[in-house]
ROKOLLO-458013 format. One record per residue (C-alpha): residue number from 1; residue in one letter; chain; z, y, x. Coordinates in pm, 1 decimal. Each point is the difference from the previous one (the first is absolute). Layout:
// ROKOLLO-458013
<rec NUM "A" "A" <Z Y X>>
...
This chain:
// ROKOLLO-458013
<rec 1 "X" "A" <10627.4 12223.9 10152.5>>
<rec 2 "X" "A" <349.0 20.7 -148.5>>
<rec 3 "X" "A" <41.4 80.6 -369.9>>
<rec 4 "X" "A" <282.4 172.4 -184.6>>
<rec 5 "X" "A" <135.1 -9.6 -354.7>>
<rec 6 "X" "A" <297.5 166.4 -162.0>>
<rec 7 "X" "A" <234.2 -270.1 -133.9>>
<rec 8 "X" "A" <224.5 258.2 -164.3>>
<rec 9 "X" "A" <62.3 368.6 53.5>>
<rec 10 "X" "A" <79.1 60.6 366.7>>
<rec 11 "X" "A" <-59.9 -365.3 106.8>>
<rec 12 "X" "A" <-332.4 -104.4 150.9>>
<rec 13 "X" "A" <-134.3 -339.9 101.3>>
<rec 14 "X" "A" <-232.5 -7.8 303.0>>
<rec 15 "X" "A" <-215.4 -310.2 54.4>>
<rec 16 "X" "A" <-216.9 -78.8 304.7>>
<rec 17 "X" "A" <-236.3 -283.1 94.6>>
<rec 18 "X" "A" <121.4 -176.9 315.6>>
<rec 19 "X" "A" <-237.0 -292.4 36.1>>
<rec 20 "X" "A" <-82.6 -333.4 -157.7>>
<rec 21 "X" "A" <213.1 -304.9 -52.9>>
<rec 22 "X" "A" <-84.5 -361.7 97.9>>
<rec 23 "X" "A" <-185.8 -36.7 -330.9>>
<rec 24 "X" "A" <-219.0 298.9 81.2>>
<rec 25 "X" "A" <148.8 217.7 -272.1>>
<rec 26 "X" "A" <99.9 359.3 81.8>>
<rec 27 "X" "A" <364.6 60.9 85.0>>
<rec 28 "X" "A" <173.8 327.5 -82.3>>
<rec 29 "X" "A" <332.8 155.6 86.1>>
<rec 30 "X" "A" <179.4 259.5 -211.4>>
<rec 31 "X" "A" <274.8 256.4 50.2>>
<rec 32 "X" "A" <178.9 233.4 -238.8>>
<rec 33 "X" "A" <61.0 361.1 83.4>>
<rec 34 "X" "A" <215.6 250.7 -187.0>>
<rec 35 "X" "A" <-127.6 355.1 -8.6>>
<rec 36 "X" "A" <-317.1 188.9 -82.9>>
<rec 37 "X" "A" <-359.0 -118.6 -8.5>>
<rec 38 "X" "A" <-46.7 167.5 336.4>>
<rec 39 "X" "A" <270.6 -226.5 146.4>>
<rec 40 "X" "A" <-179.5 -303.1 -144.3>>
<rec 41 "X" "A" <-333.0 110.6 145.3>>
<rec 42 "X" "A" <160.0 49.2 341.4>>
<rec 43 "X" "A" <136.6 -356.6 -7.2>>
<rec 44 "X" "A" <-337.5 -130.9 -120.1>>
<rec 45 "X" "A" <-167.5 160.1 300.8>>
<rec 46 "X" "A" <251.6 -159.9 236.1>>
<rec 47 "X" "A" <-41.2 -344.0 -157.7>>
<rec 48 "X" "A" <-379.2 29.9 16.7>>
<rec 49 "X" "A" <8.0 14.9 378.4>>
<rec 50 "X" "A" <317.3 -199.0 64.9>>
<rec 51 "X" "A" <123.7 -288.6 -214.4>>
<rec 52 "X" "A" <365.6 -97.0 0.6>>
<rec 53 "X" "A" <118.3 -176.7 315.6>>
<rec 54 "X" "A" <59.6 -331.0 -174.7>>
<rec 55 "X" "A" <-345.5 8.6 -159.7>>
<rec 56 "X" "A" <-169.1 89.3 329.1>>
<rec 57 "X" "A" <146.9 -304.5 169.6>>
<rec 58 "X" "A" <-186.5 -219.7 -247.9>>
<rec 59 "X" "A" <-347.5 150.2 54.7>>
<rec 60 "X" "A" <-215.4 -238.4 200.4>>
<rec 61 "X" "A" <-302.4 74.0 216.3>>
<rec 62 "X" "A" <-212.7 -160.0 -270.7>>
<rec 63 "X" "A" <138.4 237.0 -264.2>>
<rec 64 "X" "A" <-55.5 296.9 229.4>>
<rec 65 "X" "A" <-365.1 -99.7 32.8>>
<rec 66 "X" "A" <-26.6 -4.3 -380.0>>
<rec 67 "X" "A" <165.1 340.9 -24.9>>
<rec 68 "X" "A" <-238.6 141.0 259.1>>
<rec 69 "X" "A" <-302.0 -137.2 -187.9>>
<rec 70 "X" "A" <135.3 135.9 -326.6>>
<rec 71 "X" "A" <49.2 342.4 157.5>>
<rec 72 "X" "A" <-326.9 23.4 192.7>>
<rec 73 "X" "A" <-229.2 -223.3 -206.3>>
<rec 74 "X" "A" <-114.0 266.4 -248.3>>
<rec 75 "X" "A" <-159.3 190.0 291.0>>
<rec 76 "X" "A" <-197.9 -299.6 128.8>>
<rec 77 "X" "A" <-368.6 -56.3 -57.3>>
<rec 78 "X" "A" <-77.6 -340.9 -158.9>>
<rec 79 "X" "A" <-115.0 -151.6 329.8>>
<rec 80 "X" "A" <307.4 134.6 180.0>>
<rec 81 "X" "A" <230.0 -135.7 -270.7>>
<rec 82 "X" "A" <-162.6 -341.1 27.1>>
<rec 83 "X" "A" <51.1 -7.8 376.6>>
<rec 84 "X" "A" <355.8 134.9 -6.5>>
<rec 85 "X" "A" <124.1 -240.1 -267.6>>
<rec 86 "X" "A" <-159.7 -287.1 191.4>>
<rec 87 "X" "A" <186.7 103.5 316.0>>
<rec 88 "X" "A" <326.7 30.4 -192.2>>
<rec 89 "X" "A" <-44.8 -355.6 -125.5>>
<rec 90 "X" "A" <-62.1 -116.4 355.4>>
<rec 91 "X" "A" <320.0 163.9 126.5>>
<rec 92 "X" "A" <193.9 -164.2 -281.9>>
<rec 93 "X" "A" <-102.9 -348.3 114.5>>
<rec 94 "X" "A" <230.0 42.5 300.7>>
<rec 95 "X" "A" <378.0 -16.8 3.1>>
<rec 96 "X" "A" <19.1 363.3 114.3>>
<rec 97 "X" "A" <-60.7 99.7 -363.2>>
<rec 98 "X" "A" <332.5 -157.8 -102.2>>
<rec 99 "X" "A" <210.2 206.9 239.6>>
<rec 100 "X" "A" <210.0 284.8 -140.9>>
<rec 101 "X" "A" <-170.1 329.2 77.8>>
<rec 102 "X" "A" <317.3 144.7 157.4>>
<rec 103 "X" "A" <26.7 -293.0 243.4>>
<rec 104 "X" "A" <-361.6 -1.6 115.9>>
<rec 105 "X" "A" <-19.2 51.2 377.6>>
<rec 106 "X" "A" <-269.1 41.6 263.3>>
<rec 107 "X" "A" <88.4 -349.4 121.0>>
<rec 108 "X" "A" <-82.0 -137.9 -345.6>>
<rec 109 "X" "A" <-335.7 176.2 8.6>>
<rec 110 "X" "A" <-83.3 -129.7 349.1>>
<rec 111 "X" "A" <88.3 -353.9 -104.9>>
<rec 112 "X" "A" <-214.7 40.3 -308.5>>
<rec 113 "X" "A" <-293.3 98.5 221.3>>
<rec 114 "X" "A" <58.4 -309.6 213.1>>
<rec 115 "X" "A" <0.7 -225.5 -306.2>>
<rec 116 "X" "A" <-327.8 148.7 -118.6>>
<rec 117 "X" "A" <-161.3 -56.3 339.9>>
<rec 118 "X" "A" <118.1 -363.4 4.9>>
<rec 119 "X" "A" <-155.5 -52.4 -342.0>>
<rec 120 "X" "A" <-332.7 119.8 136.9>>
<rec 121 "X" "A" <-5.5 329.5 -191.3>>
<rec 122 "X" "A" <-268.7 222.4 146.5>>
<rec 123 "X" "A" <70.0 325.8 177.6>>
<rec 124 "X" "A" <-149.9 208.6 -279.1>>
<rec 125 "X" "A" <197.0 -170.3 -276.0>>
<rec 126 "X" "A" <324.7 23.6 199.0>>
<rec 127 "X" "A" <-53.0 369.8 54.9>>
<rec 128 "X" "A" <-78.8 62.5 -367.3>>
<rec 129 "X" "A" <314.3 -182.2 -113.9>>
<rec 130 "X" "A" <204.5 195.1 254.2>>
<rec 131 "X" "A" <-138.3 331.7 -124.4>>
<rec 132 "X" "A" <83.9 -85.6 -361.3>>
<rec 133 "X" "A" <359.1 -86.5 87.4>>
<rec 134 "X" "A" <30.3 309.3 217.5>>
<rec 135 "X" "A" <-119.4 220.5 -286.6>>
<rec 136 "X" "A" <249.7 -157.8 -240.6>>
<rec 137 "X" "A" <291.7 56.1 237.2>>
<rec 138 "X" "A" <-120.6 354.6 67.2>>
<rec 139 "X" "A" <45.0 64.7 -370.7>>
<rec 140 "X" "A" <350.9 -148.2 16.8>>
<rec 141 "X" "A" <81.8 240.4 285.3>>
<rec 142 "X" "A" <-134.5 293.9 -202.3>>
<rec 143 "X" "A" <216.5 -102.1 -292.8>>
<rec 144 "X" "A" <302.9 -18.8 228.5>>
<rec 145 "X" "A" <54.3 -372.6 -49.9>>
<rec 146 "X" "A" <-21.5 -89.2 371.1>>
<rec 147 "X" "A" <54.3 228.6 301.8>>
<rec 148 "X" "A" <-304.6 -100.8 203.5>>
<rec 149 "X" "A" <-323.8 -194.0 -30.0>>
<rec 150 "X" "A" <55.6 -311.7 207.8>>
<rec 151 "X" "A" <-354.1 -119.8 -70.5>>
<rec 152 "X" "A" <-140.9 307.3 170.6>>
<rec 153 "X" "A" <205.3 -58.9 315.9>>
<rec 154 "X" "A" <-78.1 -372.5 15.8>>
<rec 155 "X" "A" <-259.7 -91.0 259.5>>
<rec 156 "X" "A" <-353.6 -47.2 -127.2>>
<rec 157 "X" "A" <-250.7 -107.1 260.5>>
<rec 158 "X" "A" <-282.8 236.5 82.7>>
<rec 159 "X" "A" <-306.3 -80.5 -200.2>>
<rec 160 "X" "A" <-277.8 -153.4 204.4>>
<rec 161 "X" "A" <-328.3 166.5 -81.8>>
<rec 162 "X" "A" <-339.8 -61.2 151.4>>
<rec 163 "X" "A" <-272.3 264.6 0.4>>
<rec 164 "X" "A" <-181.9 -17.0 -331.5>>
<rec 165 "X" "A" <-352.0 -133.1 23.8>>
<rec 166 "X" "A" <-276.9 169.5 -195.9>>
<rec 167 "X" "A" <-330.2 -83.3 -153.6>>
<rec 168 "X" "A" <-297.9 103.0 207.4>>
<rec 169 "X" "A" <-239.0 257.8 -137.7>>
<rec 170 "X" "A" <-268.8 -268.2 -1.6>>
<rec 171 "X" "A" <217.1 -222.8 -221.6>>
<rec 172 "X" "A" <65.4 286.5 -239.0>>
<rec 173 "X" "A" <-372.8 75.4 -23.0>>
<rec 174 "X" "A" <-74.4 -367.3 -67.3>>
<rec 175 "X" "A" <252.8 -20.5 -282.4>>
<rec 176 "X" "A" <-119.8 323.0 -162.4>>
<rec 177 "X" "A" <-362.3 -110.5 30.3>>
<rec 178 "X" "A" <89.6 -336.7 -148.4>>
<rec 179 "X" "A" <180.3 142.7 -302.8>>
<rec 180 "X" "A" <-284.0 246.4 -62.1>>
<rec 181 "X" "A" <-256.9 -283.3 -6.7>>
<rec 182 "X" "A" <225.3 -204.8 -228.9>>
<rec 183 "X" "A" <32.1 295.3 -238.8>>
<rec 184 "X" "A" <-375.9 57.8 -1.8>>
<rec 185 "X" "A" <-54.9 -371.6 -64.3>>
<rec 186 "X" "A" <243.5 -3.3 -290.6>>
<rec 187 "X" "A" <236.9 -254.2 157.9>>
<rec 188 "X" "A" <290.6 246.9 16.2>>
<rec 189 "X" "A" <98.1 309.1 -198.3>>
<rec 190 "X" "A" <-169.5 323.6 116.9>>
<rec 191 "X" "A" <345.9 156.1 34.8>>
<rec 192 "X" "A" <75.7 -244.1 283.5>>
<rec 193 "X" "A" <-238.7 180.3 235.2>>
<rec 194 "X" "A" <152.7 335.1 -93.6>>
<rec 195 "X" "A" <353.4 -132.3 51.3>>
<rec 196 "X" "A" <-53.1 -141.4 347.9>>
<rec 197 "X" "A" <-195.1 305.3 116.6>>
<rec 198 "X" "A" <283.4 227.5 -117.1>>
<rec 199 "X" "A" <260.7 -226.8 160.2>>
<rec 200 "X" "A" <-173.1 31.6 336.8>>
<rec 201 "X" "A" <-72.8 373.0 -18.2>>
<rec 202 "X" "A" <327.1 124.9 -153.6>>
<rec 203 "X" "A" <245.9 -264.2 122.6>>
<rec 204 "X" "A" <145.8 -11.0 -352.1>>
<rec 205 "X" "A" <220.0 -289.8 -105.1>>
<rec 206 "X" "A" <-136.2 -238.6 -262.6>>
<rec 207 "X" "A" <241.4 129.8 -264.5>>
<rec 208 "X" "A" <-121.0 355.4 70.6>>
<rec 209 "X" "A" <-364.5 -105.5 -21.0>>
<rec 210 "X" "A" <62.8 -161.2 -338.9>>
<rec 211 "X" "A" <152.1 326.0 -130.5>>
<rec 212 "X" "A" <-296.2 222.6 91.2>>
<rec 213 "X" "A" <-159.5 186.3 -292.8>>
<rec 214 "X" "A" <-324.4 191.0 -17.0>>
<rec 215 "X" "A" <196.3 323.9 -44.5>>
<rec 216 "X" "A" <149.0 -60.4 346.3>>
<rec 217 "X" "A" <-343.7 54.4 154.3>>
<rec 218 "X" "A" <-85.9 366.7 49.3>>
<rec 219 "X" "A" <-308.8 54.4 209.5>>
<rec 220 "X" "A" <61.8 -169.4 332.8>>
<rec 221 "X" "A" <377.7 -7.8 -48.8>>
<rec 222 "X" "A" <193.1 -292.4 -148.0>>
<rec 223 "X" "A" <359.9 41.8 -114.4>>
<rec 224 "X" "A" <238.0 -296.1 32.2>>
<rec 225 "X" "A" <316.6 61.3 -199.5>>
<rec 226 "X" "A" <86.4 -323.2 -182.2>>
<rec 227 "X" "A" <-4.9 -378.2 31.6>>
<rec 228 "X" "A" <-17.3 -298.9 -232.4>>
<rec 229 "X" "A" <318.0 -210.1 -1.4>>
<rec 230 "X" "A" <-16.0 -362.0 -113.6>>
<rec 231 "X" "A" <291.4 -87.6 -229.1>>
<rec 232 "X" "A" <46.7 -363.8 -89.0>>
<rec 233 "X" "A" <240.4 -122.9 -264.1>>
<rec 234 "X" "A" <190.5 -324.2 41.3>>
<rec 235 "X" "A" <-142.5 -141.6 -321.8>>
<rec 236 "X" "A" <-371.9 33.1 71.2>>
<rec 237 "X" "A" <-117.0 48.1 357.1>>
<rec 238 "X" "A" <-366.8 -39.5 -96.5>>
<rec 239 "X" "A" <-16.9 339.6 -174.1>>
<rec 240 "X" "A" <146.7 263.4 232.6>>
<rec 241 "X" "A" <56.2 355.7 -114.8>>
<rec 242 "X" "A" <-184.4 263.4 204.1>>
<rec 243 "X" "A" <199.1 322.1 29.1>>
<rec 244 "X" "A" <-130.9 328.2 139.3>>
<rec 245 "X" "A" <268.2 137.7 234.1>>
<rec 246 "X" "A" <44.6 226.9 299.0>>
<rec 247 "X" "A" <-131.5 -106.5 338.1>>
<rec 248 "X" "A" <222.1 -194.7 239.8>>
<rec 249 "X" "A" <129.0 318.8 162.9>>
<rec 250 "X" "A" <-28.5 204.4 -321.9>>
<rec 251 "X" "A" <-235.1 236.8 181.1>>
<rec 252 "X" "A" <-319.0 159.9 -127.3>>
<rec 253 "X" "A" <-281.7 17.8 253.5>>
<rec 254 "X" "A" <-362.2 104.3 0.4>>
<rec 255 "X" "A" <-251.5 -157.4 237.8>>
<rec 256 "X" "A" <-355.2 93.4 87.4>>
<rec 257 "X" "A" <-284.1 -247.4 -55.5>>
<rec 258 "X" "A" <-314.5 -48.0 204.6>>
<rec 259 "X" "A" <-348.2 38.1 -146.0>>
<rec 260 "X" "A" <-65.1 -375.3 -7.1>>
<rec 261 "X" "A" <314.1 -68.7 -201.7>>
<rec 262 "X" "A" <-76.0 291.4 -234.0>>
<rec 263 "X" "A" <-346.4 -140.0 -65.6>>
<rec 264 "X" "A" <147.9 -336.6 -100.2>>
<rec 265 "X" "A" <260.8 168.6 -220.1>>
<rec 266 "X" "A" <-247.2 226.9 -177.6>>
<rec 267 "X" "A" <-227.2 -296.1 -78.2>>
<rec 268 "X" "A" <299.2 -184.4 -148.5>>
<rec 269 "X" "A" <108.1 310.7 -188.7>>
<rec 270 "X" "A" <-336.0 35.8 -176.0>>
<rec 271 "X" "A" <18.8 -360.5 -111.8>>
<rec 272 "X" "A" <366.8 -52.2 -86.9>>
<rec 273 "X" "A" <188.6 327.0 -65.9>>
<rec 274 "X" "A" <-110.9 -2.8 -363.0>>
<rec 275 "X" "A" <180.2 -333.3 -49.6>>
<rec 276 "X" "A" <346.0 103.6 116.4>>
<rec 277 "X" "A" <209.5 224.3 226.6>>
<rec 278 "X" "A" <52.8 -244.1 289.0>>
<rec 279 "X" "A" <-223.4 -6.9 307.7>>
<rec 280 "X" "A" <47.2 -373.7 59.8>>
<rec 281 "X" "A" <17.8 -120.1 -359.1>>
<rec 282 "X" "A" <-207.3 12.4 -316.8>>
<rec 283 "X" "A" <205.4 71.2 -310.8>>
<rec 284 "X" "A" <342.0 141.7 -74.3>>
<rec 285 "X" "A" <198.7 -219.3 242.7>>
<rec 286 "X" "A" <8.4 38.2 379.0>>
<rec 287 "X" "A" <-102.9 -288.8 220.9>>
<rec 288 "X" "A" <277.5 -233.6 112.6>>
<rec 289 "X" "A" <65.1 68.0 372.6>>
<rec 290 "X" "A" <-10.5 -376.0 55.3>>
<rec 291 "X" "A" <-359.9 10.1 -117.6>>
<rec 292 "X" "A" <-81.3 239.4 283.4>>
<rec 293 "X" "A" <145.5 -254.8 243.2>>
<rec 294 "X" "A" <-217.2 -270.2 -157.4>>
<rec 295 "X" "A" <-309.0 216.6 55.5>>
<rec 296 "X" "A" <94.9 37.2 365.7>>
<rec 297 "X" "A" <44.4 -374.5 49.1>>
<rec 298 "X" "A" <-335.8 -82.9 -153.6>>
<rec 299 "X" "A" <-182.8 262.8 204.0>>
<rec 300 "X" "A" <182.0 -100.6 319.4>>
<rec 301 "X" "A" <-93.9 -364.6 -50.9>>
<rec 302 "X" "A" <-362.1 86.0 -77.8>>
<rec 303 "X" "A" <-15.2 213.2 317.1>>
<rec 304 "X" "A" <142.1 -280.0 215.6>>
<rec 305 "X" "A" <292.6 213.0 115.8>>
<rec 306 "X" "A" <320.5 -168.8 119.1>>
<rec 307 "X" "A" <222.4 -76.2 -305.4>>
<rec 308 "X" "A" <307.7 128.0 185.0>>
<rec 309 "X" "A" <-104.1 355.0 -82.7>>
<rec 310 "X" "A" <156.7 138.0 -318.2>>
<rec 311 "X" "A" <-116.4 277.3 -229.3>>
<rec 312 "X" "A" <285.2 208.5 145.5>>
<rec 313 "X" "A" <-165.9 -33.7 340.7>>
<rec 314 "X" "A" <-271.9 237.0 -120.5>>
<rec 315 "X" "A" <276.4 261.0 -14.7>>
<rec 316 "X" "A" <99.0 -82.8 358.9>>
<rec 317 "X" "A" <-362.3 15.1 111.7>>
<rec 318 "X" "A" <-37.0 342.4 -161.3>>
<rec 319 "X" "A" <307.3 134.7 179.3>>
<rec 320 "X" "A" <-71.5 -159.4 337.2>>
<rec 321 "X" "A" <-362.3 111.1 4.8>>
<rec 322 "X" "A" <91.4 356.4 -99.9>>
<rec 323 "X" "A" <258.7 29.4 277.8>>
<rec 324 "X" "A" <-225.4 -163.8 259.2>>
<rec 325 "X" "A" <-271.2 254.2 -84.7>>
<rec 326 "X" "A" <240.0 277.0 99.8>>
<rec 327 "X" "A" <121.9 126.3 -336.9>>
<rec 328 "X" "A" <355.8 129.6 1.6>>
<rec 329 "X" "A" <291.4 -206.7 -129.3>>
<rec 330 "X" "A" <99.8 243.8 -273.5>>
<rec 331 "X" "A" <-345.7 -6.1 -157.7>>
<rec 332 "X" "A" <-9.6 -380.1 9.3>>
<rec 333 "X" "A" <352.5 -19.0 -144.0>>
<rec 334 "X" "A" <-104.1 227.0 -288.4>>
<rec 335 "X" "A" <-299.7 -218.5 -81.5>>
<rec 336 "X" "A" <215.1 -313.2 1.8>>
<rec 337 "X" "A" <272.5 157.4 -210.1>>
<rec 338 "X" "A" <273.1 -49.6 258.1>>
<rec 339 "X" "A" <304.8 210.6 -78.6>>
<rec 340 "X" "A" <49.6 75.5 369.3>>
<rec 341 "X" "A" <-256.2 1.9 284.1>>
<rec 342 "X" "A" <257.3 -175.3 220.9>>
<rec 343 "X" "A" <-55.5 -313.1 -210.3>>
<rec 344 "X" "A" <-371.7 18.8 73.6>>
<rec 345 "X" "A" <74.8 44.1 368.3>>
<rec 346 "X" "A" <232.2 -303.7 8.4>>
<rec 347 "X" "A" <-240.1 -222.1 -190.7>>
<rec 348 "X" "A" <-313.6 97.0 188.2>>
<rec 349 "X" "A" <136.0 70.9 347.9>>
<rec 350 "X" "A" <-256.7 -238.5 149.8>>
<rec 351 "X" "A" <-282.6 212.8 -140.7>>
<rec 352 "X" "A" <154.2 313.3 147.7>>
<rec 353 "X" "A" <17.3 -168.5 340.6>>
<rec 354 "X" "A" <-373.8 -74.3 -17.4>>
<rec 355 "X" "A" <-73.9 375.0 -11.0>>
<rec 356 "X" "A" <188.6 61.7 325.8>>
<rec 357 "X" "A" <-306.6 -33.7 224.6>>
<rec 358 "X" "A" <-173.0 324.6 -100.8>>
<rec 359 "X" "A" <329.2 185.2 48.1>>
<rec 360 "X" "A" <23.4 -126.4 358.2>>
<rec 361 "X" "A" <-359.4 102.9 67.4>>
<rec 362 "X" "A" <60.8 348.5 -141.2>>
<rec 363 "X" "A" <312.7 50.8 210.1>>
<rec 364 "X" "A" <-174.0 -126.5 312.0>>
<rec 365 "X" "A" <-298.5 225.9 -62.9>>
<rec 366 "X" "A" <231.0 302.5 -39.9>>
<rec 367 "X" "A" <157.3 -72.2 337.7>>
<rec 368 "X" "A" <-324.3 -75.5 185.3>>
<rec 369 "X" "A" <-185.8 302.8 -134.6>>
<rec 370 "X" "A" <272.0 230.3 129.9>>
<rec 371 "X" "A" <-74.3 -90.6 358.1>>
């Protein structure tokens, strides 16, 4: 954002940040305008979106990435910020980061992709780095610094995706039975059984499970409207800060619970609500979402279930099973907290295909019965 100051009556200095120098320090450019404050503000607005031509020539791809992070970073959740800054650092390890922004071409981007492939960079990492650079150049286009986003027009191979496998219902039952026995035997916290049951029934993410409070439970309805973010400082990674924030899609949703889950919750409520507001934690602090993952791993191992299955796969099982049982996509999307049902449809297309048989039978029956 450009700033203005009146040097003397009728003369204004306008200063704007244009990037960072080789030493990492911010670089500014300034211009003097003669006139009213309104004239100075008009120039400040122009310099905010378009630096001087000579200054623009010196802005590198690396500096543009920093500017993008500085502009968008305040809106990122802690986990998103961690991932995005990591991807920025990865892009900067390549020579593409040294190129002047105004000289970056689609050829440069294609060659960068080729170098990453030769280094053995995986498809997912390559795509993530590409998306970060594309977003940074998109911002440069919006600011009027470059006419087009050459990263967006560069060729990025189609992502190869295999149908997602799912836990079987038998495996889910074994894990839930295992964690329940461990809780009754005192070898794991009682909240572990509640957590994994809720994960399977609601499809909630681990951060959302950790944020559940007793006030969120109203009869047979459970409201999911926040999540616990893990914030780690550089100085001490052993003591993360747990921050209560909005859900991943910033949506509030209410899901219905079955009688079996309600029975487990009410038993836990009688025993633990007096000790704190959190469903999965005793005391004033919520449980660390990583603790929920640890509960899953212990129960999975005790149940003899394949270690390839993650806690997040309970969410996939919940969605796949719901769709396979004939429940509509919109209802399933609402329970999962997807912002758009089309995302649910893309992710769980294989489950939708499995419900095709009854449709064929119904259509055939309609035709045959008309004869």
